[in-house]
ChimeraX commands (.cxc) that place a marker at each C-alpha (Angstrom):
marker #1 position 25.74,4.49,12.11 radius 0.5
marker #1 position 26.47,1.10,11.24 radius 0.5
marker #1 position 25.43,0.79,7.43 radius 0.5
marker #1 position 24.75,-3.06,6.50 radius 0.5
marker #1 position 23.97,-4.80,2.96 radius 0.5
marker #1 position 21.68,-7.37,1.96 radius 0.5
marker #1 position 22.18,-8.04,-2.07 radius 0.5
marker #1 position 20.85,-10.81,-4.12 radius 0.5
marker #1 position 19.38,-11.09,-7.87 radius 0.5
marker #1 position 15.76,-9.43,-8.24 radius 0.5
marker #1 position 12.57,-11.68,-7.15 radius 0.5
marker #1 position 14.62,-13.58,-4.78 radius 0.5
marker #1 position 13.20,-12.49,-1.88 radius 0.5
marker #1 position 15.50,-9.68,-0.13 radius 0.5
marker #1 position 12.50,-7.80,0.98 radius 0.5
marker #1 position 10.89,-10.39,1.96 radius 0.5
marker #1 position 13.63,-11.29,4.57 radius 0.5
marker #1 position 14.23,-8.00,5.39 radius 0.5
marker #1 position 12.31,-7.93,8.78 radius 0.5
marker #1 position 13.67,-10.78,10.37 radius 0.5
marker #1 position 17.20,-10.04,9.48 radius 0.5
marker #1 position 17.58,-6.37,10.42 radius 0.5
marker #1 position 15.15,-7.91,14.44 radius 0.5
marker #1 position 17.83,-10.44,14.18 radius 0.5
marker #1 position 21.13,-7.65,14.15 radius 0.5
marker #1 position 18.77,-4.78,15.76 radius 0.5
marker #1 position 18.91,-2.71,12.77 radius 0.5
marker #1 position 16.06,0.33,13.15 radius 0.5
marker #1 position 16.14,1.75,9.85 radius 0.5
marker #1 position 16.15,0.37,5.65 radius 0.5
marker #1 position 16.52,2.01,2.60 radius 0.5
marker #1 position 14.45,-0.25,0.37 radius 0.5
marker #1 position 13.53,1.08,-3.78 radius 0.5
marker #1 position 13.38,4.43,-2.71 radius 0.5
marker #1 position 12.10,4.32,0.22 radius 0.5
marker #1 position 13.43,4.88,3.40 radius 0.5
marker #1 position 11.60,2.80,6.21 radius 0.5
marker #1 position 12.78,3.74,10.25 radius 0.5
marker #1 position 10.63,1.64,12.64 radius 0.5
marker #1 position 7.56,-0.16,10.63 radius 0.5
marker #1 position 6.71,3.64,9.41 radius 0.5
marker #1 position 8.35,5.27,5.70 radius 0.5
marker #1 position 9.41,8.31,6.34 radius 0.5
marker #1 position 10.98,9.52,2.91 radius 0.5
marker #1 position 11.30,8.87,-0.03 radius 0.5
marker #1 position 9.38,7.34,-3.17 radius 0.5
marker #1 position 9.02,3.99,-3.76 radius 0.5
marker #1 position 9.82,2.42,-6.60 radius 0.5
marker #1 position 6.54,0.73,-7.41 radius 0.5
marker #1 position 5.18,2.97,-7.86 radius 0.5
marker #1 position 6.74,4.23,-11.28 radius 0.5
marker #1 position 5.15,2.83,-14.23 radius 0.5
marker #1 position 8.56,1.90,-16.30 radius 0.5
marker #1 position 11.62,-0.38,-15.12 radius 0.5
marker #1 position 13.73,2.06,-16.33 radius 0.5
marker #1 position 12.06,4.96,-13.55 radius 0.5
marker #1 position 11.62,2.24,-10.89 radius 0.5
marker #1 position 15.56,1.33,-11.18 radius 0.5
marker #1 position 15.79,5.95,-10.72 radius 0.5
marker #1 position 13.93,6.07,-8.58 radius 0.5
marker #1 position 15.71,3.38,-6.37 radius 0.5
marker #1 position 19.33,4.78,-6.90 radius 0.5
marker #1 position 17.83,8.27,-6.31 radius 0.5
marker #1 position 18.80,10.08,-9.08 radius 0.5
marker #1 position 16.54,12.44,-8.67 radius 0.5
marker #1 position 18.35,15.59,-6.25 radius 0.5
marker #1 position 15.03,16.61,-4.05 radius 0.5
marker #1 position 14.21,12.94,-3.48 radius 0.5
marker #1 position 17.85,12.71,-2.32 radius 0.5
marker #1 position 18.24,15.07,-0.48 radius 0.5
marker #1 position 15.06,14.52,1.51 radius 0.5
marker #1 position 15.65,11.29,2.52 radius 0.5
marker #1 position 19.34,12.51,3.28 radius 0.5
marker #1 position 17.76,15.11,5.96 radius 0.5
marker #1 position 15.83,13.07,7.53 radius 0.5
marker #1 position 18.12,9.91,7.88 radius 0.5
marker #1 position 20.38,12.94,9.68 radius 0.5
marker #1 position 17.10,13.67,11.90 radius 0.5
marker #1 position 16.43,10.44,12.43 radius 0.5
marker #1 position 20.13,9.67,13.44 radius 0.5
marker #1 position 19.70,5.56,13.71 radius 0.5
marker #1 position 22.11,2.94,15.06 radius 0.5
marker #1 position 21.98,0.71,11.77 radius 0.5
marker #1 position 21.06,1.26,8.47 radius 0.5
marker #1 position 19.97,-1.76,6.15 radius 0.5
marker #1 position 20.57,-1.09,2.39 radius 0.5
marker #1 position 19.02,-3.94,0.07 radius 0.5
marker #1 position 20.15,-3.79,-3.42 radius 0.5
marker #1 position 20.80,-6.29,-6.64 radius 0.5
marker #1 position 24.21,-5.90,-6.00 radius 0.5
marker #1 position 27.44,-4.42,-4.01 radius 0.5
marker #1 position 27.69,-1.75,-7.09 radius 0.5
marker #1 position 24.00,-0.73,-7.07 radius 0.5
marker #1 position 24.13,-0.54,-3.01 radius 0.5
marker #1 position 27.25,1.87,-3.04 radius 0.5
marker #1 position 25.94,3.79,-5.88 radius 0.5
marker #1 position 22.97,4.38,-3.28 radius 0.5
marker #1 position 25.46,5.23,-0.48 radius 0.5
marker #1 position 27.00,7.22,-3.08 radius 0.5
marker #1 position 23.74,9.74,-3.44 radius 0.5
marker #1 position 22.88,9.90,0.18 radius 0.5
marker #1 position 26.33,11.03,1.07 radius 0.5
marker #1 position 27.18,8.01,3.92 radius 0.5
marker #1 position 29.90,6.06,4.66 radius 0.5
marker #1 position 30.99,2.89,3.31 radius 0.5
marker #1 position 28.82,0.01,3.99 radius 0.5
marker #1 position 30.53,-2.05,6.49 radius 0.5
marker #1 position 28.73,-5.25,6.38 radius 0.5
marker #1 position 28.02,-6.53,3.05 radius 0.5
marker #1 position 25.30,-9.96,3.41 radius 0.5
marker #1 position 24.11,-12.00,0.43 radius 0.5
marker #1 position 20.57,-13.69,0.52 radius 0.5
marker #1 position 22.31,-16.70,-0.22 radius 0.5
marker #1 position 23.67,-16.30,3.34 radius 0.5
marker #1 position 20.37,-15.88,4.88 radius 0.5
marker #1 position 17.81,-18.16,2.70 radius 0.5
marker #1 position 17.63,-21.85,1.55 radius 0.5
marker #1 position 16.94,-22.62,-2.44 radius 0.5
marker #1 position 14.05,-23.33,-2.44 radius 0.5
marker #1 position 12.99,-20.42,-0.59 radius 0.5
marker #1 position 14.62,-18.16,-2.99 radius 0.5
marker #1 position 13.02,-20.15,-5.95 radius 0.5
marker #1 position 9.74,-19.79,-4.17 radius 0.5
marker #1 position 10.17,-16.14,-4.20 radius 0.5
marker #1 position 11.34,-16.29,-7.58 radius 0.5
marker #1 position 8.19,-18.31,-8.95 radius 0.5
marker #1 position 5.94,-15.71,-7.19 radius 0.5
marker #1 position 7.76,-12.72,-9.43 radius 0.5
marker #1 position 7.54,-13.92,-12.65 radius 0.5
marker #1 position 4.44,-15.61,-12.54 radius 0.5
marker #1 position 2.27,-13.26,-10.45 radius 0.5
marker #1 position 3.85,-10.03,-10.98 radius 0.5
marker #1 position 4.14,-9.88,-7.08 radius 0.5
marker #1 position 6.77,-7.41,-4.94 radius 0.5
marker #1 position 7.09,-6.87,-1.29 radius 0.5
marker #1 position 8.21,-3.68,1.06 radius 0.5
marker #1 position 8.21,-4.31,3.98 radius 0.5
marker #1 position 5.93,-2.42,5.89 radius 0.5
marker #1 position 2.80,-2.66,7.38 radius 0.5
marker #1 position -0.31,-2.08,4.78 radius 0.5
marker #1 position -1.47,0.90,6.19 radius 0.5
marker #1 position 1.75,2.72,6.83 radius 0.5
marker #1 position 1.60,2.85,2.75 radius 0.5
marker #1 position -2.05,3.53,2.31 radius 0.5
marker #1 position -1.64,7.13,1.01 radius 0.5
marker #1 position 1.37,6.09,-1.53 radius 0.5
marker #1 position -0.31,2.95,-3.20 radius 0.5
marker #1 position -3.54,4.51,-2.73 radius 0.5
marker #1 position -6.13,2.56,-5.37 radius 0.5
marker #1 position -3.67,-0.07,-5.99 radius 0.5
marker #1 position -4.86,-2.22,-3.15 radius 0.5
marker #1 position -7.34,-4.73,-2.06 radius 0.5
marker #1 position -7.25,-7.58,0.87 radius 0.5
marker #1 position -8.97,-10.06,-0.49 radius 0.5
marker #1 position -9.47,-12.02,3.02 radius 0.5
marker #1 position -10.75,-9.01,4.67 radius 0.5
marker #1 position -12.53,-8.07,1.60 radius 0.5
marker #1 position -14.74,-11.23,1.72 radius 0.5
marker #1 position -15.11,-11.60,5.68 radius 0.5
marker #1 position -16.61,-7.95,5.56 radius 0.5
marker #1 position -18.60,-8.75,2.80 radius 0.5
marker #1 position -20.95,-10.75,4.61 radius 0.5
marker #1 position -22.01,-7.75,6.54 radius 0.5
marker #1 position -22.69,-6.41,3.11 radius 0.5
marker #1 position -24.76,-8.37,0.92 radius 0.5
marker #1 position -23.14,-8.73,-2.35 radius 0.5
marker #1 position -20.55,-6.34,-2.06 radius 0.5
marker #1 position -17.42,-9.21,-2.48 radius 0.5
marker #1 position -19.00,-10.38,-5.47 radius 0.5
marker #1 position -19.03,-6.91,-7.17 radius 0.5
marker #1 position -15.74,-6.73,-6.42 radius 0.5
marker #1 position -14.08,-9.70,-7.29 radius 0.5
marker #1 position -15.45,-8.29,-10.49 radius 0.5
marker #1 position -13.52,-6.05,-10.82 radius 0.5
marker #1 position -9.49,-5.26,-11.17 radius 0.5
marker #1 position -9.59,-3.60,-7.97 radius 0.5
marker #1 position -7.88,-6.52,-5.52 radius 0.5
marker #1 position -4.31,-5.71,-6.06 radius 0.5
marker #1 position -3.41,-6.08,-2.26 radius 0.5
marker #1 position -2.41,-8.82,-0.06 radius 0.5
marker #1 position -2.21,-8.21,3.26 radius 0.5
marker #1 position -0.35,-10.64,5.19 radius 0.5
marker #1 position -1.39,-12.95,7.71 radius 0.5
marker #1 position -1.07,-12.66,11.71 radius 0.5
marker #1 position 2.69,-12.72,11.98 radius 0.5
marker #1 position 3.33,-11.10,8.83 radius 0.5
marker #1 position 2.70,-7.52,10.10 radius 0.5
marker #1 position 5.60,-6.03,8.42 radius 0.5
marker #1 position 5.48,-6.88,4.38 radius 0.5
marker #1 position 3.20,-5.97,2.02 radius 0.5
marker #1 position 2.91,-7.75,-1.33 radius 0.5
marker #1 position 1.95,-5.44,-4.13 radius 0.5
marker #1 position 1.88,-5.39,-7.67 radius 0.5
marker #1 position 3.46,-2.51,-9.64 radius 0.5
marker #1 position 1.69,-0.60,-12.47 radius 0.5
marker #1 position 4.98,-1.13,-14.57 radius 0.5
marker #1 position 4.69,-5.74,-14.24 radius 0.5
marker #1 position 3.16,-7.26,-16.97 radius 0.5
marker #1 position -0.15,-7.02,-15.82 radius 0.5
marker #1 position -0.69,-3.82,-16.96 radius 0.5
marker #1 position -2.36,-0.56,-15.55 radius 0.5
marker #1 position -4.89,-1.32,-12.31 radius 0.5
marker #1 position -8.42,0.94,-12.38 radius 0.5
marker #1 position -11.74,0.68,-10.31 radius 0.5
marker #1 position -14.70,1.33,-12.06 radius 0.5
marker #1 position -16.93,3.77,-10.83 radius 0.5
marker #1 position -20.21,1.24,-10.29 radius 0.5
marker #1 position -18.12,0.29,-8.11 radius 0.5
marker #1 position -18.45,2.68,-5.58 radius 0.5
marker #1 position -22.29,2.94,-6.70 radius 0.5
marker #1 position -22.61,-0.43,-5.21 radius 0.5
marker #1 position -21.10,-0.01,-2.11 radius 0.5
marker #1 position -23.08,3.30,-1.28 radius 0.5
marker #1 position -26.25,1.42,-2.05 radius 0.5
marker #1 position -24.93,-1.77,-0.75 radius 0.5
marker #1 position -23.68,0.23,3.14 radius 0.5
marker #1 position -27.37,2.23,2.94 radius 0.5
marker #1 position -29.15,-1.57,2.99 radius 0.5
marker #1 position -27.67,-1.57,5.95 radius 0.5
marker #1 position -28.09,1.67,8.08 radius 0.5
marker #1 position -31.45,1.79,9.65 radius 0.5
marker #1 position -33.25,5.04,8.69 radius 0.5
marker #1 position -31.62,4.99,5.06 radius 0.5
marker #1 position -34.83,4.43,2.28 radius 0.5
marker #1 position -33.00,5.02,-0.34 radius 0.5
marker #1 position -29.85,5.97,-2.32 radius 0.5
marker #1 position -30.75,7.74,-5.30 radius 0.5
marker #1 position -27.56,9.58,-6.63 radius 0.5
marker #1 position -23.47,8.68,-5.89 radius 0.5
marker #1 position -21.37,11.87,-6.98 radius 0.5
marker #1 position -17.48,10.02,-6.60 radius 0.5
marker #1 position -14.50,11.71,-9.07 radius 0.5
marker #1 position -12.95,7.66,-8.63 radius 0.5
marker #1 position -9.25,10.05,-7.60 radius 0.5
marker #1 position -7.55,7.67,-5.19 radius 0.5
marker #1 position -4.76,9.43,-4.04 radius 0.5
marker #1 position -8.18,12.30,-3.48 radius 0.5
marker #1 position -11.27,10.04,-3.51 radius 0.5
marker #1 position -14.32,13.24,-2.95 radius 0.5
marker #1 position -17.58,11.61,-3.03 radius 0.5
marker #1 position -21.45,12.98,-2.09 radius 0.5
marker #1 position -24.15,11.04,-1.67 radius 0.5
marker #1 position -28.01,11.93,-1.98 radius 0.5
marker #1 position -30.47,9.89,-0.22 radius 0.5
marker #1 position -34.28,9.96,0.60 radius 0.5
marker #1 position -34.41,9.02,5.03 radius 0.5
marker #1 position -38.15,6.89,6.49 radius 0.5
marker #1 position -39.83,9.48,7.40 radius 0.5
marker #1 position -39.30,8.75,11.67 radius 0.5
marker #1 position -36.07,8.86,10.99 radius 0.5
marker #1 position -33.46,10.70,12.91 radius 0.5
marker #1 position -31.94,13.19,9.84 radius 0.5
marker #1 position -28.76,14.73,11.30 radius 0.5
marker #1 position -28.06,10.64,13.36 radius 0.5
marker #1 position -28.76,8.79,10.59 radius 0.5
marker #1 position -26.94,10.82,8.46 radius 0.5
marker #1 position -23.59,10.47,10.40 radius 0.5
marker #1 position -23.41,7.18,10.69 radius 0.5
marker #1 position -24.45,6.38,7.01 radius 0.5
marker #1 position -21.13,8.82,5.91 radius 0.5
marker #1 position -19.00,7.52,8.82 radius 0.5
marker #1 position -19.56,3.61,7.40 radius 0.5
marker #1 position -19.49,4.46,4.39 radius 0.5
marker #1 position -16.19,6.02,4.34 radius 0.5
marker #1 position -14.81,3.29,6.30 radius 0.5
marker #1 position -15.90,0.57,3.64 radius 0.5
marker #1 position -14.79,2.47,0.62 radius 0.5
marker #1 position -11.38,3.07,1.97 radius 0.5
marker #1 position -11.51,-1.04,2.97 radius 0.5
marker #1 position -12.69,-1.94,0.37 radius 0.5
marker #1 position -10.52,0.22,-2.87 radius 0.5
marker #1 position -8.07,1.59,-0.18 radius 0.5
marker #1 position -8.13,4.93,-2.10 radius 0.5
marker #1 position -8.26,7.94,-0.39 radius 0.5
marker #1 position -11.29,9.17,1.05 radius 0.5
marker #1 position -10.62,12.82,1.83 radius 0.5
marker #1 position -15.01,14.09,2.32 radius 0.5
marker #1 position -18.17,12.46,2.05 radius 0.5
marker #1 position -21.02,14.53,2.15 radius 0.5
marker #1 position -24.28,13.31,2.13 radius 0.5
marker #1 position -27.64,14.66,1.24 radius 0.5
marker #1 position -30.95,14.11,2.38 radius 0.5
marker #1 position -33.27,15.10,-0.40 radius 0.5
marker #1 position -36.68,13.40,1.16 radius 0.5
marker #1 position -38.43,11.79,4.34 radius 0.5
marker #1 position -40.11,9.29,2.91 radius 0.5
marker link #1:1,2 radius 0.2
marker link #1:2,3 radius 0.2
marker link #1:3,4 radius 0.2
marker link #1:4,5 radius 0.2
marker link #1:5,6 radius 0.2
marker link #1:6,7 radius 0.2
marker link #1:7,8 radius 0.2
marker link #1:8,9 radius 0.2
marker link #1:9,10 radius 0.2
marker link #1:10,11 radius 0.2
marker link #1:11,12 radius 0.2
marker link #1:12,13 radius 0.2
marker link #1:13,14 radius 0.2
marker link #1:14,15 radius 0.2
marker link #1:15,16 radius 0.2
marker link #1:16,17 radius 0.2
marker link #1:17,18 radius 0.2
marker link #1:18,19 radius 0.2
marker link #1:19,20 radius 0.2
marker link #1:20,21 radius 0.2
marker link #1:21,22 radius 0.2
marker link #1:22,23 radius 0.2
marker link #1:23,24 radius 0.2
marker link #1:24,25 radius 0.2
marker link #1:25,26 radius 0.2
marker link #1:26,27 radius 0.2
marker link #1:27,28 radius 0.2
marker link #1:28,29 radius 0.2
marker link #1:29,30 radius 0.2
marker link #1:30,31 radius 0.2
marker link #1:31,32 radius 0.2
marker link #1:32,33 radius 0.2
marker link #1:33,34 radius 0.2
marker link #1:34,35 radius 0.2
marker link #1:35,36 radius 0.2
marker link #1:36,37 radius 0.2
marker link #1:37,38 radius 0.2
marker link #1:38,39 radius 0.2
marker link #1:39,40 radius 0.2
marker link #1:40,41 radius 0.2
marker link #1:41,42 radius 0.2
marker link #1:42,43 radius 0.2
marker link #1:43,44 radius 0.2
marker link #1:44,45 radius 0.2
marker link #1:45,46 radius 0.2
marker link #1:46,47 radius 0.2
marker link #1:47,48 radius 0.2
marker link #1:48,49 radius 0.2
marker link #1:49,50 radius 0.2
marker link #1:50,51 radius 0.2
marker link #1:51,52 radius 0.2
marker link #1:52,53 radius 0.2
marker link #1:53,54 radius 0.2
marker link #1:54,55 radius 0.2
marker link #1:55,56 radius 0.2
marker link #1:56,57 radius 0.2
marker link #1:57,58 radius 0.2
marker link #1:58,59 radius 0.2
marker link #1:59,60 radius 0.2
marker link #1:60,61 radius 0.2
marker link #1:61,62 radius 0.2
marker link #1:62,63 radius 0.2
marker link #1:63,64 radius 0.2
marker link #1:64,65 radius 0.2
marker link #1:65,66 radius 0.2
marker link #1:66,67 radius 0.2
marker link #1:67,68 radius 0.2
marker link #1:68,69 radius 0.2
marker link #1:69,70 radius 0.2
marker link #1:70,71 radius 0.2
marker link #1:71,72 radius 0.2
marker link #1:72,73 radius 0.2
marker link #1:73,74 radius 0.2
marker link #1:74,75 radius 0.2
marker link #1:75,76 radius 0.2
marker link #1:76,77 radius 0.2
marker link #1:77,78 radius 0.2
marker link #1:78,79 radius 0.2
marker link #1:79,80 radius 0.2
marker link #1:80,81 radius 0.2
marker link #1:81,82 radius 0.2
marker link #1:82,83 radius 0.2
marker link #1:83,84 radius 0.2
marker link #1:84,85 radius 0.2
marker link #1:85,86 radius 0.2
marker link #1:86,87 radius 0.2
marker link #1:87,88 radius 0.2
marker link #1:88,89 radius 0.2
marker link #1:89,90 radius 0.2
marker link #1:90,91 radius 0.2
marker link #1:91,92 radius 0.2
marker link #1:92,93 radius 0.2
marker link #1:93,94 radius 0.2
marker link #1:94,95 radius 0.2
marker link #1:95,96 radius 0.2
marker link #1:96,97 radius 0.2
marker link #1:97,98 radius 0.2
marker link #1:98,99 radius 0.2
marker link #1:99,100 radius 0.2
marker link #1:100,101 radius 0.2
marker link #1:101,102 radius 0.2
marker link #1:102,103 radius 0.2
marker link #1:103,104 radius 0.2
marker link #1:104,105 radius 0.2
marker link #1:105,106 radius 0.2
marker link #1:106,107 radius 0.2
marker link #1:107,108 radius 0.2
marker link #1:108,109 radius 0.2
marker link #1:109,110 radius 0.2
marker link #1:110,111 radius 0.2
marker link #1:111,112 radius 0.2
marker link #1:112,113 radius 0.2
marker link #1:113,114 radius 0.2
marker link #1:114,115 radius 0.2
marker link #1:115,116 radius 0.2
marker link #1:116,117 radius 0.2
marker link #1:117,118 radius 0.2
marker link #1:118,119 radius 0.2
marker link #1:119,120 radius 0.2
marker link #1:120,121 radius 0.2
marker link #1:121,122 radius 0.2
marker link #1:122,123 radius 0.2
marker link #1:123,124 radius 0.2
marker link #1:124,125 radius 0.2
marker link #1:125,126 radius 0.2
marker link #1:126,127 radius 0.2
marker link #1:127,128 radius 0.2
marker link #1:128,129 radius 0.2
marker link #1:129,130 radius 0.2
marker link #1:130,131 radius 0.2
marker link #1:131,132 radius 0.2
marker link #1:132,133 radius 0.2
marker link #1:133,134 radius 0.2
marker link #1:134,135 radius 0.2
marker link #1:135,136 radius 0.2
marker link #1:136,137 radius 0.2
marker link #1:137,138 radius 0.2
marker link #1:138,139 radius 0.2
marker link #1:139,140 radius 0.2
marker link #1:140,141 radius 0.2
marker link #1:141,142 radius 0.2
marker link #1:142,143 radius 0.2
marker link #1:143,144 radius 0.2
marker link #1:144,145 radius 0.2
marker link #1:145,146 radius 0.2
marker link #1:146,147 radius 0.2
marker link #1:147,148 radius 0.2
marker link #1:148,149 radius 0.2
marker link #1:149,150 radius 0.2
marker link #1:150,151 radius 0.2
marker link #1:151,152 radius 0.2
marker link #1:152,153 radius 0.2
marker link #1:153,154 radius 0.2
marker link #1:154,155 radius 0.2
marker link #1:155,156 radius 0.2
marker link #1:156,157 radius 0.2
marker link #1:157,158 radius 0.2
marker link #1:158,159 radius 0.2
marker link #1:159,160 radius 0.2
marker link #1:160,161 radius 0.2
marker link #1:161,162 radius 0.2
marker link #1:162,163 radius 0.2
marker link #1:163,164 radius 0.2
marker link #1:164,165 radius 0.2
marker link #1:165,166 radius 0.2
marker link #1:166,167 radius 0.2
marker link #1:167,168 radius 0.2
marker link #1:168,169 radius 0.2
marker link #1:169,170 radius 0.2
marker link #1:170,171 radius 0.2
marker link #1:171,172 radius 0.2
marker link #1:172,173 radius 0.2
marker link #1:173,174 radius 0.2
marker link #1:174,175 radius 0.2
marker link #1:175,176 radius 0.2
marker link #1:176,177 radius 0.2
marker link #1:177,178 radius 0.2
marker link #1:178,179 radius 0.2
marker link #1:179,180 radius 0.2
marker link #1:180,181 radius 0.2
marker link #1:181,182 radius 0.2
marker link #1:182,183 radius 0.2
marker link #1:183,184 radius 0.2
marker link #1:184,185 radius 0.2
marker link #1:185,186 radius 0.2
marker link #1:186,187 radius 0.2
marker link #1:187,188 radius 0.2
marker link #1:188,189 radius 0.2
marker link #1:189,190 radius 0.2
marker link #1:190,191 radius 0.2
marker link #1:191,192 radius 0.2
marker link #1:192,193 radius 0.2
marker link #1:193,194 radius 0.2
marker link #1:194,195 radius 0.2
marker link #1:195,196 radius 0.2
marker link #1:196,197 radius 0.2
marker link #1:197,198 radius 0.2
marker link #1:198,199 radius 0.2
marker link #1:199,200 radius 0.2
marker link #1:200,201 radius 0.2
marker link #1:201,202 radius 0.2
marker link #1:202,203 radius 0.2
marker link #1:203,204 radius 0.2
marker link #1:204,205 radius 0.2
marker link #1:205,206 radius 0.2
marker link #1:206,207 radius 0.2
marker link #1:207,208 radius 0.2
marker link #1:208,209 radius 0.2
marker link #1:209,210 radius 0.2
marker link #1:210,211 radius 0.2
marker link #1:211,212 radius 0.2
marker link #1:212,213 radius 0.2
marker link #1:213,214 radius 0.2
marker link #1:214,215 radius 0.2
marker link #1:215,216 radius 0.2
marker link #1:216,217 radius 0.2
marker link #1:217,218 radius 0.2
marker link #1:218,219 radius 0.2
marker link #1:219,220 radius 0.2
marker link #1:220,221 radius 0.2
marker link #1:221,222 radius 0.2
marker link #1:222,223 radius 0.2
marker link #1:223,224 radius 0.2
marker link #1:224,225 radius 0.2
marker link #1:225,226 radius 0.2
marker link #1:226,227 radius 0.2
marker link #1:227,228 radius 0.2
marker link #1:228,229 radius 0.2
marker link #1:229,230 radius 0.2
marker link #1:230,231 radius 0.2
marker link #1:231,232 radius 0.2
marker link #1:232,233 radius 0.2
marker link #1:233,234 radius 0.2
marker link #1:234,235 radius 0.2
marker link #1:235,236 radius 0.2
marker link #1:236,237 radius 0.2
marker link #1:237,238 radius 0.2
marker link #1:238,239 radius 0.2
marker link #1:239,240 radius 0.2
marker link #1:240,241 radius 0.2
marker link #1:241,242 radius 0.2
marker link #1:242,243 radius 0.2
marker link #1:243,244 radius 0.2
marker link #1:244,245 radius 0.2
marker link #1:245,246 radius 0.2
marker link #1:246,247 radius 0.2
marker link #1:247,248 radius 0.2
marker link #1:248,249 radius 0.2
marker link #1:249,250 radius 0.2
marker link #1:250,251 radius 0.2
marker link #1:251,252 radius 0.2
marker link #1:252,253 radius 0.2
marker link #1:253,254 radius 0.2
marker link #1:254,255 radius 0.2
marker link #1:255,256 radius 0.2
marker link #1:256,257 radius 0.2
marker link #1:257,258 radius 0.2
marker link #1:258,259 radius 0.2
marker link #1:259,260 radius 0.2
marker link #1:260,261 radius 0.2
marker link #1:261,262 radius 0.2
marker link #1:262,263 radius 0.2
marker link #1:263,264 radius 0.2
marker link #1:264,265 radius 0.2
marker link #1:265,266 radius 0.2
marker link #1:266,267 radius 0.2
marker link #1:267,268 radius 0.2
marker link #1:268,269 radius 0.2
marker link #1:269,270 radius 0.2
marker link #1:270,271 radius 0.2
marker link #1:271,272 radius 0.2
marker link #1:272,273 radius 0.2
marker link #1:273,274 radius 0.2
marker link #1:274,275 radius 0.2
marker link #1:275,276 radius 0.2
marker link #1:276,277 radius 0.2
marker link #1:277,278 radius 0.2
marker link #1:278,279 radius 0.2
marker link #1:279,280 radius 0.2
marker link #1:280,281 radius 0.2
marker link #1:281,282 radius 0.2
marker link #1:282,283 radius 0.2
marker link #1:283,284 radius 0.2
marker link #1:284,285 radius 0.2
marker link #1:285,286 radius 0.2
view
């Protein structure tokens, strides 16, 4: 396995440039901020972007946790990639990662200045400093479970909200709009705003889920009214129970099933919460 390193000052666009560099060099595996990524999929590790402090993020990126380092080492042996790219802020950091993962020394060192222009690096730094944005070189859907509750997709949100009246405006009012999903051609990148950034913690108000359920109910034929919504608002383990009244002529099972499926889809799309169950209770026929 040939090992490459890509180093540069934090915020200069290393993770953003990684997919293009890997495609050019034929590299199929990547170590970046605590994650082992193989062919656009997260295979092992924990993202440093999930940590609540910068110190915690650094420790995660350096694989200081023995169990985490062990799992990544085992997965690397299992995958046996032809080439591996390690991203770091310095050669010293990369060498520390190499040591923790018990790899052989780096074969080829590349620096961000070698593959980007000054203006590209300056633009990346402005994005990091002013907006707290960090890039993870993996498609958004691959990260959904690891970052449940941290993401939103503003462009997709606005487009889909045309079919769910008022839903977009309600969501925008709440601090849940935390994800920018890349445009076409940038499918191997996800932009996030980590908890440890100056933006602080990210939460989605309980009312958001209730409003979504009400709007989705209004678009399902046979739903007379959404009576109440119960949920635990846990990003990684969201459970929803909705009580509804149906129209008198409605086919109970079919309507409830359609509402259940649509509600799950919309909640996951607009909040990025991981919905593990959506239960529909039909109270009465009106």
